[in-house]
Each structure stands twice: as C-alpha cells, then as structure tokens.
N, C-alpha and C positions, 0 to 999 in steps of 0.2 A: 504493500501500499503508500502510495508516492505522502511524504511528509508536508509538503507544502500548502495541501489544503487545512490542514490543521492549524498551521500557522496563519492563513489567512482569516481562517476562522477566530481564531484568538485576536488578531489584530481588529478587524471586522466588530468585535465584540468591545473591545477596548473604546473604539472609535465611538461607535453607537453610541456608549453608555455616556461616555466625556460630551458628546453635542446632547442628547437629553437632559445631561444634568446642569448645562452652560445654558442652553436653549429652549428647551422645552417644557418649561416651568407648568404652564398652562395645561398642557398635555397631562404633565405628572400629577396633576391634581385630581384628576379623573380617575385615578386610580383609587380600588377602597381602601388599601393599606396605607400605599405611601399619601395620600388626601389627607391624613389624619395627623401628619406633622404638626409639630410646633413650632409654626416659623417665627414667632415671637421669642420664645427661648433659644433657637437655633436657625436661624435664617437660610442655613444651608442645608438643612434636614432633607426638603426635597433632592436635591443632589446627591448626597453621601448617601439615602436608600437606595436608588436606582443603581448607583455607583455596587454597591454592598452586594445588591441583588444579582447584579451581571455576573460580578466575581466566583460569589459563591455558584451561580450555575454554570458558570466555566470550568472552577474546579473540581465540583462534584464530577462533570462531565469527563475531565480529563483523569480524573481517578477511578471512575468505571473504566474508563479504555485501557487505563494502566493493570488495573486485576484482569481484565479479559484478556490482555496480551499476556499476560505471567501465563493464564489457564493454556491458552493458543499454543505457545512456546513449549509448553510441557505435554501438550497432543491431548489435554483434557476436552476440547469441544472443537468443535467447527466456528470459523468465524466468518465464513460468508455470511451466515444468517444473519448477520449483527450489522455489516457493513451498509445495506441499505437502511437502516434503520435509526444511522448516527444521526444525522442532520433532523429528522422529524423530534427525537429524542430529545436533543438539547434545545428545539423552539418549545416543546412541550412542557419542559423543566424551568424554561426562563419565564414562558408565561405562567405557569405555578407560583413561580415566586412571587408575582406582584401581587399575588393572595394572601401572602402569608404575614401575618402579623409584624411589625417593623422591631418587636423585642427580640425576634428571630435573629435579624441581622445586626443588632446592637449587641449581641453575644458572639457572633460571627467577626466581627470588626474585631474583637479582643485575640479570638485565635487566630484570625490573619494577622494581627500586628505582630504574635509572637512567634509565629513558622514565618514571616517574611524574612527574617534574620537569616533562615538558611538558604534563600534568594539571592540575597545581597552577596553572601559568601560566594555563592555559585556566580554571580554577575560579576565579581572581582576578578576571580579564576580564569573566566571567560574573556573576559577582556584584556587579562595579560596574555592569554593564548592567541588572542585574534592580532597583537599589537606584533607578536614574535612571528606569527605566520606570516602577515603582510612584510615584513623585514626580512625574512626568507625568500618569499617570493619575489621580492623585487631585486633581492642579491643573486638571486639564481638567475635572473635574468641578466644581470650585470655581468656575472663571470662565466656565463654558457660561452664555449671557445666556439661553438657552431654558428653562433648567431653573428651575424653582420656586425660590425661596429657603429656605434650610433650614439648619439648624446642624449638621446629621449631618457632610457631609464635613468641614468645618473642626475636629471635634470628634474626626475619625478621624486627622486630620492630627496633631492637635495629640497627641494619644494616643499615635500610634505613636511621635510624637519622643522625649517624655517618657517613656515605658516603655522605648525603646531607653537613652535616656541614665540612665535610672534604674538600669536592670539592669546597665549598664556601670559605673558608679560601685560599686552594691555587690558587683557580682563581685571591681574593683579593690581593697575595702577588707578583703575575705574574705581575697583570694590574699596582699595585705600581712600580715595578723595571722597567715597560716600560712609565710610564706615569707621574710619579712623578715629571719629568722635567717641566710638562706642570702646573701653577698656577690654571686653570681651571680645569684642571684634577684632579688634587691634592684636590681642593676643593670636588669634588665629591666622591672622593674616602672616604677623611673624613667622610663625610655626610652619604656613605653607610655603614661605619665600626661602626659609631655611631647607626645608624638605625637596625643595627643585633645585635649589644651589648645591646640594648631596649629590642628588641621583645624576645630574645629568653629567658632571666633570667624572664621576665615577662609572656611568656608561661607555663613555669615549676615553675611558683608561685603557693603557696598553695590555694590561694583564686580564681586563676583562672583555673587552671589546664587544660591547653589545650595539656600538653604532651610536648615530644620532636619534634615529626614529621613532625607537621604544623610549625614550624618555620624555619627548618632546610631545607623543601622546600620553605619556602618563602624566606631565605637566598640565596638559590642558586638563586633564579629567581632573585632576586634584582640584584645579581652579574653579572649575565647573561644581565638585562639589561643596568647597568652600562658598560659592555663592548661594547656593539652596540654603547653607548654614547660617551665613550670615541675613539671609532672607525672613530666618524665624527666630532672629535675637529677640528676647523678650523686653519688654520697657523700653525698644528703641526702634524709632522709625525713618527713614531717610527721607529727605525731600521729595524724590521719583515717585516713592510708594505711597504717598499720603492721598487716602482714599479709595486706594485700589486696595484688592483681595489679595492676600499673598498666598492663598491657595490656588487661584487662579492664574497668578503670574507664575507658580512653580511647578504646577501640574502636568504643562505641555511636555515640556522637556523632559521629565519626568517619566513619562507614558513612550516619548520616541527613545529613550535608552533603552527602555526595557523591553519593547517593541525589537530594535534591533538587535538586543542580545538575545533574544528568543529567535529570532531568524537566523541568527549566527550560530547558536547552539543547534539547532535542528540539522544546520547545512554541516559542521563538525560532527555531529553523534552519528551521521550516513556515510563518513567517511571512514577510513581503515585507521585502525589505531587509536580513535577518539573515544571511547568507551571510558565516559567519565568514572564509574563505579568499578572499573578493571574486574570484568565479568568474563569469563571464557566461555566460549560459544562450542557448541557441538561439532564436532569436524565435519560434519555434512554439511552444517552452514558456513564454512569456510573455503569450500572447492569453486573455483572458478569454470567458467564455462569451457576455458582453454585446457582445463584439467580434465574435463570430461570427455574431451574431444581425444587429447593425448593417449586416457586411458582404452578407448575405443581402438586406438590406432595400435596399439602395442607400443606405445611410446609415453616416457616417462617426461612430462615438463617441467623441469627443475629453475629455468631460466625468469620464471615468472611469479612473482610473489603475490600469494593469494590475498585478496580482500576481505577485512572481516567489517560488516555493517553491525552497528550498536544495535543491540535488540531494540524493539519499540518501547517495552515498557520503561525503559530510561528516559528516552524522548519523551513519554508522557507525562511520567513522574516530574522532569523538569518544566514542561507546561502546567502541571500543577501545582506548582510552586509559585510560578509565574502568574496564574491565576491570582493565587492568596497575594502577593506582592500588588499586584493590581490596584487591589483594594485601597491599600494604601500610599499607595503613588498620586491616583486618581484625586482622592481627599486630601494628601499629604497629612498622613498620618494624623485622620482626624481634627487639623487643627480648622477646619472652616468655622468652627464655632468662635475663633478668636480668642480663645482661653490661653491664660499665658502658659499653665503647666504643661497641655499639649505641643504648646509652641516649642518649649525647651524639650520636650521631648524628639521631637521632629529634627531640634537644630542638632542634638547630641548623635542621634542616629547618622545624620551626613558628616557628622566631626569622627565618628567611630569608623565610618566607611571609607573615609579620609586618610585617616591613620593606617590601616589596615592594608590599604591598596600600597602605599607607601612601604610598610613592612615587608608585604610578599614581594614587591617589584623590588626592593633591594635584595631580600634575599636571592632571586632569581639571578643576579648579578655576581653576589660572593659567593653562593654555592658553590658553584666548580672552581674556584678560588679555595675555598675553605676545604672543601671535600675534592682534591682532585682527583682521587681514586674512583670516586662514584661517577657514573655513566648519565650526563643529564641531557643528552642529545634528545 
C-alpha cells in the first residue's frame, strides 16, 4: 500500500481543522456539542474543540491501522477487506466526534500534551537525519567522478549554507530588537547565540569535518524555536504583537514544520535501513525482484544489496504521535485562553526542544572523535 495517501489525509485533516478554527466560527456554532462552548470564559473554545476532535480522530485512525498492520504482518488476517473501508471509517469517526461532549476532548488534550513529547523527540532526530541526508546527497554529486564538471552543485551547497546562516543571523537581530527588554528573553537570546557560535566552528573543524550546511540548518531551526518561545513570554508583549493572538501567530509555522516532518518521515521509513525501531524483517520481505530472477536462472545475485522496507506499523505509529502533537501545535499547547501558566508551559517546551536539538547535534559532531572505534556511518 502506498504511503503518500496517508500523508495527504493527515495534512488535509490538519489544514481543514485549522481553517475551521480560524474562519468557520459561525459554522461551528451549529454543532450540538461545540456550540455549547463558553466563549466568555475562553474566546478560543470553538477553535480548540474543533482541533481536538480532528486530532483525536486522526490519532485513533492511525492507532487502528497500526494494530491491523501488526496483525497482518503476523499473518493473523487479510487486509484487503479493510483497505476499502479506511476513508469511510475515518469520515464516520470524524462526524461522530462532533456529537461527543466537550469534556471528553478536554481530557484528551491532557493526554495529547503528555504524549506529544515523544513526537518532539522524534522530530528532532528526523530533522538531524534530514540535514545530514541533504548534505550527503549534495556531496555525492560534487564528488562524483563520472559527472561532468559544473559549478552548479558547489553553488547550491554554498548558497544553502550562507542562506541558512544569514537568515539565522537576521532572525537573531530582529529578536534582540524586540525582546532584549525582557530579562528572561535576553537570557534565551544569549544562550542561543552561544550555541550557534559553538556548533558552527565545531562543524567545520578539521577533525569533525561535518561541513557548513548542517550547522546552518540547525542554527536556523534554533532561531525558529527561540522565536516560538519568546512569543510565549509571560507578562511581556512586544510592540508588533499588541492586539494580536499569540496562538494564531505561532500555530501556522508549527503546523508546517510538523507536516514536513511527517512527509519526510514517511519517505525515509519507506527506504532501506531507515527503520526507526531497528526491527529485523523476515527474510522473505528482504528479497528483491532481481534475487528471484537470479534464483530461477540458477544464478546467485551477489552484487545487488537487498532493499528493506520498514514495516507499515512503524509508519502508522509515527503518524499516531503526529496526530497527538497536532492538537498541541494548532492550539499552541492550549494557550488560546491567554493564561500565563499555559504560556509559560509552551515557552519552556520550545526552549527544552531547542536545548535538546543543540545537545543531539553536538553529539553527532563529537561522537566519531570521542569514540573512534565505533562506526557512525
């Protein structure tokens, strides 16, 4: 079964939920359950309840598919009967969710907040994998002896690196301008600058040799996480944010980052040696078409490396946690009500993600030097 339809369904689910939460207030008031929201106590209740329902539905959908995939791979049942029922099953569950009371999804929001931490760690690891994959692809084209000499790929590599560093620097300057007046914000800014000044020279050092592209991409991501955190500073509002919703300012880029992460994850888990859970597959699943042809002809094919496709349950598991994270990303961890305690939680989630990204990236740089006997290729 192709995996791109699931990615398209996830993306469409998130986009439609975000559009309804932003522009469909009049339509949402017609819902028998969501229409009972107390908009005086929480002005964003309609939008939050809509997003919670979309998130719960897509998460339950992929949880069911994950369990069915495990059973199918163990030959416990045949999946053909289920394939034609997936979309109607999802639409039916989504429709039914709008008739359930709001208290059910208030409890779901707490569950999603806890389990979203798992997806944040996944997202950081996948980001690092993506950065190194892009770098290796460009370097392979640069160093290909059979390819004609061209300045295209060196320019692409250098252009991406300088663009990333330039945007990160520009972002820091803008954030310093607006948030230096906050002592806590100034502390976060200084830590981010120090982190970037450490990882960039370390990456281009001779003993490390990671190149300029990985730290440029990571620096840009660190600035993005810093911006998310600074938007949630309690008891501080910069001039450009006065009268604007913090949640609406931050939810769109969060959703885009999450959607791109899901898309890249779906592609990587379909490739050889990208099984995130390192689960060995049965030998029958690792045979290629050339192996079968060689066996029929009485010849052993030894020069073709078999390609292992990650099990489907792993793919659905990642999308399950992505659906849980969607509830937090689109509502900005429930900050829509504007409470200072929820703003503080959102701020520290972004800062913790930034620090974890810095530590993991630094470890990928120094690990081959500290442990030279291990293979990190």
